[in-house]
C-alpha positions as CSV (number, residue, x, y, z in Angstrom):
1,M,-93.1,65.1,-8.9
2,S,-92.4,68.9,-8.0
3,F,-96.7,69.5,-9.1
4,V,-97.0,67.2,-6.5
5,L,-94.7,69.6,-3.4
6,S,-95.2,72.6,-5.0
7,L,-99.4,72.0,-4.2
8,L,-98.2,69.7,-1.0
9,A,-96.0,72.8,-0.1
10,Q,-99.5,75.1,0.0
11,I,-101.6,72.8,1.6
12,V,-99.5,73.1,4.4
13,H,-98.7,76.8,3.8
14,I,-102.3,77.7,4.7
15,V,-103.4,75.4,7.2
16,L,-99.9,77.0,8.6
17,M,-101.8,79.9,8.5
18,L,-104.9,79.6,9.3
19,A,-103.4,77.7,12.8
20,A,-100.6,80.6,14.2
21,A,-103.8,83.0,13.2
22,P,-105.1,83.0,16.7
23,T,-101.6,81.3,18.0
24,V,-99.7,84.9,17.3
25,A,-102.8,86.5,18.9
26,G,-102.9,85.0,22.1
27,A,-98.8,85.4,22.3
28,L,-99.0,89.5,21.9
29,D,-102.0,89.2,24.5
30,W,-99.6,87.4,27.3
31,V,-96.0,89.1,25.6
32,G,-97.6,92.3,26.5
33,A,-99.0,91.5,29.7
34,R,-96.1,89.4,31.2
35,L,-93.3,93.1,29.8
36,G,-96.2,94.7,31.8
37,G,-95.9,92.6,35.1
38,R,-99.6,91.7,34.6
39,A,-100.5,87.4,34.8
40,G,-102.2,88.0,31.5
41,P,-104.6,85.0,29.6
42,A,-103.3,81.6,28.6
43,V,-101.9,80.9,24.6
44,L,-103.9,79.0,23.7
45,R,-107.6,82.1,24.4
46,P,-108.5,82.2,21.7
47,W,-109.1,78.8,20.3
48,H,-111.2,78.3,23.5
49,D,-113.1,81.7,22.5
50,L,-113.3,80.6,19.4
51,A,-114.4,77.1,20.0
52,R,-116.7,79.1,22.5
53,L,-118.6,80.9,19.7
54,W,-118.8,78.4,17.1
55,R,-121.2,76.6,19.1
56,K,-122.9,79.4,19.6
57,T,-126.1,80.3,16.4
58,P,-125.6,84.0,15.4
59,L,-128.0,86.2,16.0
60,T,-129.0,88.7,12.8
61,M,-130.3,92.6,13.3
62,E,-134.0,93.2,11.8
63,S,-132.7,95.3,10.6
64,A,-129.4,93.3,8.2
65,S,-130.1,92.7,5.4
66,V,-128.3,89.7,3.3
67,V,-124.9,92.7,3.2
68,S,-125.0,91.9,6.6
69,R,-125.0,87.4,6.2
70,L,-122.3,87.2,3.3
71,A,-119.9,89.7,5.2
72,P,-117.8,87.8,7.1
73,A,-117.2,85.1,4.6
74,V,-116.7,87.5,2.2
75,A,-113.6,89.0,4.3
76,L,-112.1,85.9,5.2
77,G,-113.0,84.6,2.4
78,A,-111.2,87.2,0.9
79,T,-107.9,87.7,3.4
80,L,-107.8,83.7,3.6
81,S,-107.0,84.3,-0.2
82,A,-104.2,86.6,0.5
83,A,-102.6,84.9,3.5
84,A,-102.5,82.1,1.1
85,L,-100.5,83.9,-1.9
86,V,-97.7,85.3,0.6
87,P,-95.4,83.0,1.4
88,S,-94.1,81.7,4.9
89,F,-91.6,78.7,5.0
90,S,-91.5,78.1,1.2
91,L,-91.3,79.7,-2.4
92,G,-92.7,77.7,-5.3
93,M,-96.0,76.3,-4.5
94,A,-98.5,75.6,-6.5
95,L,-100.3,79.4,-6.3
96,A,-96.3,81.1,-6.2
97,P,-97.3,82.2,-10.3
98,L,-100.3,84.5,-9.6
99,A,-98.2,85.1,-6.4
100,D,-99.4,89.7,-7.4
101,V,-98.2,92.1,-5.1
102,L,-100.7,94.4,-6.2
103,V,-103.7,91.8,-5.7
104,A,-102.5,90.6,-2.3
105,V,-102.8,94.5,-1.1
106,S,-106.2,94.1,-3.4
107,L,-108.1,91.5,-1.3
108,L,-107.0,93.0,1.9
109,A,-108.5,96.2,1.1
110,L,-111.6,93.5,-0.4
111,A,-111.9,92.3,3.2
112,R,-111.9,95.6,4.4
113,I,-115.0,96.8,2.2
114,A,-116.3,93.6,2.5
115,G,-116.6,94.2,7.0
116,S,-117.6,98.1,6.3
117,L,-120.2,97.6,4.5
118,A,-121.7,94.5,6.8
119,A,-121.4,97.2,10.3
120,L,-122.9,100.3,7.8
121,D,-125.8,98.0,6.8
122,C,-126.2,96.7,10.6
123,G,-127.8,99.7,11.1
124,A,-126.6,100.0,14.8
125,P,-124.3,103.8,15.5
126,L,-121.4,101.6,17.0
127,P,-120.2,99.9,13.6
128,A,-120.5,102.6,11.5
129,L,-118.5,104.7,13.7
130,A,-116.2,101.9,13.6
131,A,-116.3,101.1,10.4
132,Q,-115.6,104.8,9.3
133,S,-113.0,104.7,11.9
134,G,-111.4,102.2,9.5
135,C,-111.9,103.8,6.1
136,A,-111.0,107.0,7.7
137,R,-107.2,106.0,8.2
138,A,-106.9,102.8,5.1
139,V,-107.5,105.6,2.4
140,L,-103.6,106.0,3.9
141,A,-103.4,103.4,5.1
142,E,-104.0,101.4,1.8
143,P,-102.3,103.3,-0.4
144,A,-99.4,103.4,1.7
145,L,-98.7,99.5,1.5
146,M,-99.4,99.2,-2.6
147,L,-96.3,102.2,-2.0
148,S,-94.0,100.7,-0.1
149,V,-94.4,97.0,-2.2
150,V,-95.0,98.3,-5.7
151,S,-91.4,100.0,-4.2
152,L,-90.1,97.1,-4.4
153,A,-91.4,95.6,-7.3
154,L,-89.7,99.1,-8.9
155,I,-86.5,97.5,-7.6
156,G,-87.0,93.7,-8.3
157,G,-88.5,94.6,-12.3
158,N,-91.6,92.7,-11.4
159,F,-95.1,92.3,-9.2
160,N,-94.6,88.6,-7.8
161,L,-93.7,88.4,-5.1
162,D,-91.9,84.7,-5.5
163,L,-89.6,86.5,-7.4
164,I,-88.9,89.6,-5.9
165,I,-88.2,87.4,-2.2
166,A,-85.5,85.1,-3.6
167,Q,-84.2,89.4,-5.0
168,Q,-83.9,89.9,-1.3
169,R,-82.8,86.9,-0.5
170,D,-79.7,87.2,-3.0
171,G,-79.5,90.7,-2.2
172,L,-79.8,91.8,-5.5
173,L,-82.8,94.9,-4.7
174,L,-80.8,97.8,-4.8
175,P,-80.4,101.4,-3.9
176,A,-80.5,98.7,0.2
177,A,-81.7,102.6,1.6
178,A,-85.0,102.1,-0.2
179,S,-85.8,98.7,0.4
180,A,-85.0,100.4,4.1
181,V,-87.3,103.1,4.4
182,A,-89.7,101.1,2.9
183,L,-89.9,98.4,5.7
184,T,-89.9,101.2,7.9
185,A,-93.1,102.3,6.6
186,M,-94.1,99.1,6.7
187,L,-93.6,97.7,10.4
188,A,-95.3,100.7,11.4
189,L,-98.4,100.4,9.4
190,L,-98.3,97.4,11.0
191,F,-98.5,98.6,14.2
192,A,-100.9,100.8,13.2
193,E,-102.6,97.9,12.3
194,A,-101.8,95.6,15.0
195,S,-103.0,99.3,17.8
196,A,-106.3,100.0,16.2
197,T,-109.5,98.5,17.9
198,E,-112.1,96.4,16.1
199,D,-115.0,96.7,19.5
200,G,-117.3,98.3,16.8
201,L,-117.4,96.4,14.3
202,Q,-117.4,92.9,16.0
203,Q,-120.4,94.7,18.0
204,M,-122.6,93.5,15.2
205,A,-121.9,90.2,15.0
206,S,-122.4,86.9,16.6
207,G,-122.0,83.1,16.9
208,T,-120.3,81.6,14.4
209,D,-120.3,85.4,12.4
210,L,-118.3,87.0,15.8
211,A,-116.3,83.8,15.1
212,I,-115.2,84.6,11.7
213,L,-114.7,88.2,12.0
214,R,-112.0,87.8,14.6
215,I,-110.5,85.2,13.0
216,T,-110.1,88.3,9.3
217,V,-108.6,90.0,12.0
218,W,-105.8,87.3,13.5
219,L,-105.4,86.2,10.0
220,R,-104.6,89.6,8.0
221,R,-102.2,91.0,10.9
222,L,-100.2,87.2,10.4
223,V,-100.3,87.8,6.6
224,W,-98.6,91.3,8.3
225,I,-95.5,90.6,9.5
226,D,-95.9,87.5,7.0
227,L,-95.2,89.7,4.3
228,I,-92.1,91.4,5.9
229,G,-91.3,88.9,7.0
230,A,-90.6,87.6,4.1
231,L,-90.2,91.1,2.1
232,F,-87.2,92.1,4.3
233,L,-86.3,89.0,6.4
234,P,-85.6,85.7,3.3
235,I,-83.8,83.9,5.9
236,G,-84.5,80.3,5.6
237,M,-87.0,80.3,2.3
238,A,-86.4,77.3,0.5
239,G,-88.3,75.1,-3.2
240,A,-91.0,73.3,-3.1
241,G,-88.0,71.2,-3.9
242,G,-86.8,71.4,-0.9
243,F,-88.4,69.0,0.4
244,P,-88.2,67.2,3.5
245,L,-84.4,69.3,5.6
246,G,-85.3,72.8,2.9
247,W,-88.8,72.8,4.5
248,L,-88.1,71.8,8.4
249,I,-85.3,74.8,8.0
250,G,-87.6,77.0,6.2
251,L,-90.5,76.0,8.6
252,A,-87.5,77.0,12.1
253,S,-87.0,79.4,9.9
254,W,-90.7,81.0,9.8
255,A,-91.9,79.3,13.8
256,V,-88.4,82.5,15.1
257,K,-89.7,85.2,13.0
258,L,-93.2,85.0,14.0
259,A,-91.4,84.7,17.9
260,A,-88.9,88.2,17.1
261,F,-92.3,90.5,16.0
262,T,-94.4,89.0,18.8
263,V,-92.1,89.7,21.5
264,G,-90.5,93.5,19.3
265,L,-95.2,94.2,18.6
266,S,-95.5,93.7,22.4
267,A,-92.8,95.2,23.7
268,V,-94.0,98.3,21.6
269,Q,-96.7,98.3,22.7
270,T,-96.2,98.6,26.0
271,M,-93.2,101.0,25.8
272,L,-95.7,103.2,24.4
273,G,-99.3,102.1,26.1
274,R,-102.8,102.9,23.7
275,V,-102.7,104.5,20.5
276,P,-105.0,107.4,20.4
277,R,-107.2,107.3,17.4
278,R,-105.4,110.8,16.2
279,G,-102.2,109.7,16.7
280,L,-102.4,106.5,14.8
281,S,-103.8,108.6,11.6
282,D,-100.8,110.1,12.3
283,L,-98.8,106.9,11.5
284,I,-100.1,106.3,9.6
285,G,-99.8,109.3,7.8
286,V,-95.8,109.5,8.6
287,A,-95.6,106.1,7.1
288,A,-97.2,106.9,4.2
289,L,-95.2,109.4,3.2
290,L,-92.5,107.1,3.9
291,A,-93.1,104.9,1.2
292,L,-93.8,107.4,-0.7
293,L,-90.1,108.3,-1.0
294,A,-88.9,105.1,-1.3
295,T,-91.0,104.7,-4.0
296,I,-89.3,108.2,-5.3
297,M,-85.8,106.4,-4.3
298,V,-86.2,103.7,-6.9
299,L,-87.0,106.2,-9.4
300,A,-84.3,108.8,-8.9
301,S,-81.4,105.9,-9.0
302,T,-83.0,105.0,-12.1
303,G,-83.0,108.0,-13.7
304,T,-86.1,107.8,-14.2
305,V,-87.2,111.5,-12.5
């Protein structure tokens, strides 16, 4: 019975992540427009865009190879795999034993690499420049994210996401100062991720391929939000065996956290305005330094350094 509940929780989690990714993207645009004094697009606008794109036949450039045709599916598959490993409303899902923080971060990096290879393969200048800019940011962003989660893993003594979240929920991840520094680094990386434009990358695709690329971008952003919420705000998360009351509490808590992140991220973007490309690199650099500081603080607390 416990296996059936854990499998059911895993399926519900994946469905919710796929459904929430376009909805959160639309909510971010709507809240940002409202904070800026504009009417803004409808919250469900991304769903209408996906339905419109899905009815169109994708066009492929003559210079593109099989890499460009397979890259959107590979990027979505890797991002969806990472999303399946990061718990949302419940712990103890079917894939919990495989939910290693290094695996989740590596899957996100694989999705980025697939998109960059497709942009370079198509031979068009704008997608190639966008891929070059994205890779330049990733040189600092991916290690910064890795250091942030590794610092928490060092505190908890393991790399399993479920165990780290359970220890954080029970208040066992000490020193708390290192956790706060890691949280600041990950919030800075989330803001940089949300502020980065992917217009150049998406110009290389059309139809269903473009729909897949947009879902991948939205799902990647949701994975960042979910990872931060689960690691640092594990409020209301219960085990898979807590059906049905524990699931309902977990779902309500997850919805509240998504709403809070949406409003907070939109407010920060409205206050700071459009961040230039150089500013994004500087922000990611600061986040990398904070992640390194968190790791040093953990090692110092254990007497390793």
